[in-house]
Residue, then its C-alpha position, 0 to 999 in steps of 0.5 A: x368667438x368673433x371680434x364683434x363679440x368682444x366687449x367694448x372695453x377691449x377696444x382702444x378709445x380716444x383716451x388711449x391716444x396722446x397728443x403730440x406737438x407738431x415739430x417746428x420747421x424753419x423755411x418751406x419744405x419741398x419734396x425732392x420730386x418737386x424740386x427736381x421738376x423745378x430744376x428741369x423746368x428752368x433748364x427748359x426755359x433757358x434752352x428755349x431762350x437760347x433757341x429763340x436767340x439763335x433763330x432770330x440771328x438765323x433770320x437776320x442772316x437769311x434776310x441778308x442773304x436773300x437781299x444779297x441774292x436779289x441784288x445779284x440778280x439785278x447785277x446779272x441783268x445789268x451785266x447782260x445789258x452791258x454786253x449787248x452792244x459793246x464792241x471795244x476790247x476793253x469793254x468786252x474784258x470788263x464785261x467778262x470780269x463782271x460776269x465771272x464775279x457774278x457767277x462766283x457769287x451765285x455759286x456761293x449762294x447755291x451752296x447755301x441753298x439760295x437760288x435766284x430766278x428770272x421769270x422773264x418770258x414765262x407764262x402767268x401760270x408758270x410764275x403764279x406762285x412766285x411773282x407779283x405783277x406790278x404793272x400790265x402791258x397790253x400789246x398785239x405782240x403778246x399772244x398770251x399773258x407772259x412776263x414782259x419785264x423783270x424788275x426784281x428777281x425771285x429768291x428761293x431757299x431750299x426750293x421754297x420761294x422766300x422773296x417774290x419777283x416783281x414783274x411787268x406782265x404782258x397781255x394781248x391787246x383787247x379785241x375791238x368792239x364790233x360796230x353796232x348796226x344802225x337802228x332801223x328807222x321807224x316806219x312812217x304811217x301813211x297820211x290819211x287821204x283828204x275827204x272829198x267835199x259833199x256833192x251838191x244837191x241838184x233837186x230844186x226845192x220849192x219856194x216856201x210860199x208856193x204850194x206844189x199842186x198834186x200830181x195831174x193838176x195844173x197849178x193855179x195862176x198867180x196874180x202879178 
C-alpha cells in the first residue's frame, strides 16, 4: 500500500511539534566569511592609501626633476653664448668648467630617463607635438616655418614629452599683393549733333485782302 493510502492519523501534525525559545545572543554575530572579507577590504584600502601617497611623492620628485632639466637647458644655452666671443684664456677656462658641469648634470638626468631637447632650427612639422610657439617672426630669410629661437627647452621622460618647449617660430614673409590694374574709363557717349534751323519758305503768300484771279485771267485794276 502506498503512503497516500495511509490514514491521516499516522501523519505528524502541528500538535506533534513543541515551540522552543530562541537563545539570546549578546552583540552582533558575523559569519567567518564576512569577517574575512572585511579584513581584506580594509587591507586593500590601506594599500591604496599608501600607493596614493607614494604616487604623490613621485609626482613631486618628477616635477622637480623636470624643472631642473629645463633650467639645465637654459644653462646650456647661456654657456654656448658665453663661448662664442671669449678670447682670454681665463674666460675660455671658465667656459670649459661650466660646460663640464652642464654635461655631468645632463648625464645624471639621462640616467634617470630625463632628456632635454633644443628645437631650434627644426621645422614646424618636426616639433608639432612637443613645442608651443609663443611668438612668430616673418622674414625673407626663412624659406619655411622653422623654430627661430628657443625660449625654454623641451623635457622628455622615458621618450614622452612632459614639458613643452617655448619657441619663437620663423615664417617666410608674405608675398606682396599684386598691383590692381586701373579701372577702364567709362566710354563717352557722343554728343548729339545740333539740329539745323528750318529753311525759309520762299513762296510768296498773297495778301489776305487780295484775291488771286484764276489762271489765264488778267487781274482787275484796283482803285488808287
